[in-house]
Residue frames as qw, qx, qy, qz and C-alpha x, y, z in Angstrom:
[[0.570, -0.253, 0.255, -0.739, -48.85, -20.07, 10.93],
 [0.202, -0.064, 0.971, -0.114, -49.73, -23.52, 12.37],
 [0.228, -0.208, -0.788, -0.533, -52.48, -25.48, 10.68],
 [0.244, -0.526, -0.781, 0.233, -54.66, -25.24, 13.78],
 [0.045, -0.491, -0.180, 0.851, -54.93, -21.48, 13.46],
 [0.481, 0.736, 0.473, -0.061, -57.51, -19.84, 11.27],
 [0.457, 0.153, 0.287, 0.828, -56.17, -17.93, 8.21],
 [0.079, 0.178, 0.037, -0.980, -57.22, -14.28, 7.35],
 [0.400, -0.143, -0.584, -0.692, -60.10, -15.54, 5.19],
 [0.480, -0.343, -0.802, 0.091, -61.41, -17.77, 8.05],
 [0.228, -0.306, -0.458, 0.803, -61.20, -14.88, 10.45],
 [0.209, 0.084, -0.190, -0.956, -63.09, -12.57, 8.17],
 [0.461, -0.213, -0.727, -0.461, -65.77, -15.23, 7.52],
 [0.413, -0.389, -0.738, 0.365, -66.18, -15.83, 11.29],
 [0.069, -0.274, -0.242, 0.928, -66.49, -12.10, 11.92],
 [0.329, -0.020, -0.449, -0.830, -69.06, -11.72, 9.09],
 [0.501, -0.310, -0.793, -0.158, -71.10, -14.72, 10.35],
 [0.328, -0.371, -0.636, 0.592, -71.10, -13.32, 13.94],
 [0.101, 0.167, 0.005, -0.981, -72.18, -9.91, 12.77],
 [0.433, -0.089, -0.528, -0.725, -74.95, -11.26, 10.65],
 [0.586, -0.319, -0.735, -0.119, -76.30, -13.92, 13.17],
 [0.503, -0.402, -0.585, 0.493, -75.56, -12.38, 16.54],
 [0.159, -0.308, -0.139, 0.928, -75.45, -8.56, 16.15],
 [0.144, -0.074, -0.430, -0.888, -77.60, -7.58, 13.19],
 [0.333, -0.469, -0.771, -0.273, -80.81, -9.20, 14.47],
 [0.362, -0.637, -0.508, 0.452, -80.71, -6.95, 17.43],
 [0.147, -0.291, 0.096, 0.941, -80.29, -3.69, 15.38],
 [0.346, 0.727, 0.589, 0.071, -82.71, -1.55, 13.46],
 [0.097, 0.975, 0.070, -0.189, -82.65, 1.68, 11.55],
 [0.260, 0.879, -0.398, 0.045, -79.35, 3.36, 10.83],
 [0.379, -0.574, 0.723, -0.067, -77.38, 0.97, 13.01],
 [0.827, 0.166, 0.538, -0.004, -78.73, -2.10, 11.06],
 [0.635, 0.772, -0.005, 0.031, -77.86, -0.36, 7.76],
 [0.020, 0.826, -0.557, 0.087, -74.33, 0.34, 9.06],
 [0.648, -0.278, 0.703, -0.092, -74.02, -3.23, 10.28],
 [0.832, 0.427, 0.353, -0.010, -75.01, -4.51, 6.81],
 [0.406, 0.872, -0.265, 0.064, -72.48, -2.26, 5.17],
 [0.303, -0.655, 0.684, -0.102, -69.79, -3.63, 7.56],
 [0.795, 0.017, 0.601, -0.079, -70.91, -7.24, 6.77],
 [0.740, 0.662, 0.118, 0.020, -70.71, -6.55, 3.07],
 [0.151, 0.874, -0.457, 0.076, -67.21, -5.05, 3.44],
 [0.544, -0.442, 0.708, -0.085, -66.04, -8.10, 5.36],
 [0.828, 0.301, 0.473, -0.031, -67.43, -10.46, 2.69],
 [0.581, 0.808, -0.091, 0.044, -65.68, -8.44, -0.06],
 [0.096, -0.789, 0.601, -0.087, -62.37, -8.40, 1.78],
 [0.724, -0.199, 0.655, -0.081, -62.64, -12.11, 2.26],
 [0.796, 0.544, 0.267, 0.004, -63.27, -12.61, -1.45],
 [0.328, 0.876, -0.346, 0.071, -60.30, -10.43, -2.32],
 [0.364, -0.597, 0.710, -0.077, -58.09, -12.58, -0.11],
 [0.790, 0.084, 0.604, -0.063, -59.46, -15.81, -1.52],
 [0.729, 0.658, 0.182, 0.050, -59.06, -14.82, -5.14],
 [0.619, -0.363, 0.241, 0.654, -55.66, -13.19, -4.73],
 [0.036, 0.560, -0.281, -0.778, -54.45, -11.48, -7.93],
 [0.429, 0.283, 0.816, 0.263, -56.48, -13.65, -10.36],
 [0.275, 0.859, 0.425, -0.080, -58.80, -10.76, -11.35],
 [0.057, -0.870, 0.250, 0.422, -55.89, -8.36, -11.76],
 [0.385, -0.240, 0.769, 0.450, -54.12, -10.86, -13.96],
 [0.407, 0.539, 0.723, 0.145, -57.20, -11.20, -16.12],
 [0.127, 0.947, 0.179, -0.234, -57.54, -7.44, -16.46],
 [0.211, -0.708, 0.483, 0.470, -53.82, -7.00, -17.24],
 [0.487, 0.083, 0.793, 0.357, -54.12, -9.71, -19.92],
 [0.343, 0.790, 0.505, 0.052, -56.91, -7.76, -21.55],
 [0.035, -0.942, 0.119, 0.312, -54.85, -4.55, -21.33],
 [0.453, -0.383, 0.657, 0.464, -51.98, -6.44, -23.01],
 [0.469, 0.440, 0.705, 0.299, -54.16, -7.23, -25.94],
 [0.174, 0.937, 0.303, -0.029, -55.10, -3.53, -26.17],
 [0.052, -0.959, 0.263, 0.091, -51.73, -1.84, -25.47],
 [0.717, 0.460, -0.487, 0.192, -49.17, -4.64, -25.79],
 [0.840, -0.344, -0.327, 0.262, -47.23, -6.54, -23.13],
 [0.538, 0.136, -0.193, 0.809, -44.41, -4.02, -22.94],
 [0.161, -0.507, -0.045, -0.846, -46.69, -1.05, -22.26],
 [0.748, -0.548, -0.266, -0.266, -48.51, -3.00, -19.48],
 [0.819, -0.183, -0.296, 0.457, -45.23, -3.97, -17.92],
 [0.359, 0.243, -0.130, 0.892, -43.98, -0.39, -17.87],
 [0.296, -0.637, -0.291, -0.649, -47.22, 0.94, -16.32],
 [0.544, -0.684, 0.219, -0.434, -46.37, 0.10, -12.72],
 [0.021, -0.496, 0.835, -0.238, -44.60, -2.03, -10.18],
 [0.269, 0.077, 0.926, -0.253, -47.45, -4.39, -9.12],
 [0.058, 0.413, 0.836, 0.357, -50.76, -5.60, -10.60],
 [0.039, -0.808, -0.536, 0.243, -52.89, -3.01, -8.73],
 [0.129, -0.669, 0.130, 0.720, -50.72, -0.08, -9.65],
 [0.142, -0.048, 0.735, 0.662, -50.58, -1.28, -13.32],
 [0.055, 0.553, 0.819, 0.143, -54.36, -1.73, -13.41],
 [0.074, -0.813, -0.339, 0.467, -55.02, 1.71, -11.86],
 [0.135, -0.538, 0.332, 0.763, -52.63, 3.45, -14.28],
 [0.089, 0.102, 0.802, 0.583, -53.99, 1.68, -17.36],
 [0.009, 0.680, 0.730, -0.063, -57.58, 2.33, -16.27],
 [0.080, -0.764, -0.109, 0.631, -56.80, 6.03, -15.96],
 [0.134, -0.305, 0.607, 0.721, -55.10, 6.04, -19.38],
 [0.077, 0.337, 0.871, 0.350, -58.07, 4.26, -21.02],
 [0.009, -0.765, -0.570, 0.301, -60.56, 6.52, -19.38],
 [0.072, -0.671, 0.135, 0.725, -58.72, 9.63, -20.64],
 [0.082, -0.137, 0.732, 0.662, -58.55, 8.18, -24.14],
 [0.063, 0.538, 0.831, 0.130, -62.22, 7.34, -24.17],
 [0.042, -0.816, -0.318, 0.481, -63.14, 10.84, -22.86],
 [0.091, -0.567, 0.364, 0.733, -60.72, 12.28, -25.56],
 [0.725, 0.518, 0.048, -0.452, -62.63, 10.38, -28.34],
 [0.063, -0.518, 0.812, 0.261, -59.78, 8.00, -29.20],
 [0.187, 0.072, 0.978, 0.067, -62.19, 5.10, -29.48],
 [0.448, 0.366, 0.238, -0.780, -65.33, 6.83, -30.75],
 [0.602, 0.385, -0.464, -0.524, -65.22, 4.86, -33.91],
 [0.736, 0.097, -0.668, -0.052, -64.47, 1.48, -32.28],
 [0.422, -0.522, 0.503, -0.545, -65.41, 0.77, -28.74],
 [0.977, -0.060, 0.031, -0.203, -65.73, -2.94, -29.48],
 [0.776, 0.401, -0.411, 0.259, -63.02, -5.48, -29.65],
 [0.587, 0.084, -0.522, 0.613, -60.09, -4.93, -27.23],
 [0.152, -0.311, 0.255, -0.903, -61.55, -1.84, -25.57],
 [0.732, -0.313, -0.153, -0.585, -64.83, -3.56, -24.89],
 [0.832, -0.048, -0.532, 0.150, -62.99, -6.74, -23.62],
 [0.319, 0.202, -0.500, 0.779, -61.02, -4.58, -21.09],
 [0.367, -0.284, 0.158, -0.872, -64.12, -2.82, -19.83],
 [0.839, -0.193, -0.345, -0.373, -66.16, -6.10, -19.59],
 [0.734, -0.025, -0.582, 0.349, -63.44, -7.91, -17.70],
 [0.115, 0.242, -0.436, 0.859, -63.05, -4.97, -15.25],
 [0.585, -0.273, -0.012, -0.764, -66.74, -4.95, -14.54],
 [0.879, -0.112, -0.435, -0.161, -66.91, -8.71, -14.17],
 [0.579, 0.110, -0.585, 0.557, -63.89, -8.79, -11.87],
 [0.133, -0.248, 0.368, -0.886, -65.32, -6.09, -9.63],
 [0.752, -0.216, -0.126, -0.610, -68.63, -7.91, -9.45],
 [0.759, 0.044, -0.633, 0.145, -66.79, -11.12, -8.54],
 [0.358, 0.066, -0.608, 0.706, -65.76, -9.37, -5.42],
 [0.208, -0.050, 0.300, -0.930, -68.65, -7.10, -4.59],
 [0.693, 0.160, 0.288, -0.641, -71.68, -9.03, -5.81],
 [0.026, -0.212, 0.929, 0.302, -70.99, -12.57, -7.18],
 [0.377, 0.390, 0.789, -0.289, -74.73, -13.48, -6.79],
 [0.429, 0.737, 0.046, -0.521, -75.55, -10.88, -9.47],
 [0.101, 0.538, -0.730, -0.408, -72.85, -12.23, -11.72],
 [0.206, 0.057, 0.977, 0.002, -74.27, -15.83, -11.37],
 [0.396, 0.582, 0.566, -0.429, -77.82, -14.54, -11.95],
 [0.364, 0.767, -0.161, -0.504, -76.63, -12.77, -15.12],
 [0.934, 0.357, 0.000, -0.022, -75.11, -15.90, -16.56],
 [0.316, 0.722, -0.572, 0.226, -71.41, -15.25, -15.76],
 [0.797, -0.140, -0.543, 0.225, -69.41, -17.91, -13.77],
 [0.339, -0.894, 0.097, -0.276, -68.72, -16.81, -10.30],
 [0.899, -0.292, 0.051, 0.324, -65.75, -19.02, -9.69],
 [0.267, -0.813, 0.288, 0.430, -62.20, -17.61, -9.70],
 [0.449, -0.185, 0.711, 0.509, -61.18, -19.56, -12.73],
 [0.428, 0.600, 0.658, 0.154, -64.12, -18.63, -15.07]]
């Protein structure tokens, strides 16, 4: 794409801005609530594009400490598939009592990273207010 064309992130940002400044002020009730949900979804999608697979890599690094690199590599084809499969496995193990005696350490690190990475996308202001860095490198 030529440099004079907006990228996906720019297009989503423009759509969100137009929705928030030009459409939402004219809405009320359920329509305004729906508009706010759409604006939030646009913002989240933009952040996902901007951060790429940084969050998934952080999460997979934490799973590698818990399960080992080989097990993480065998869990799926791409980062999203691996994260989903490993999350299901860990949830089943926690439900089954595998970590009842020790939820700290590697298990806690995985869970914390997953929560932080989800908040980076869905609610970075909350993360910042809670003392976590909101940048993609922190």
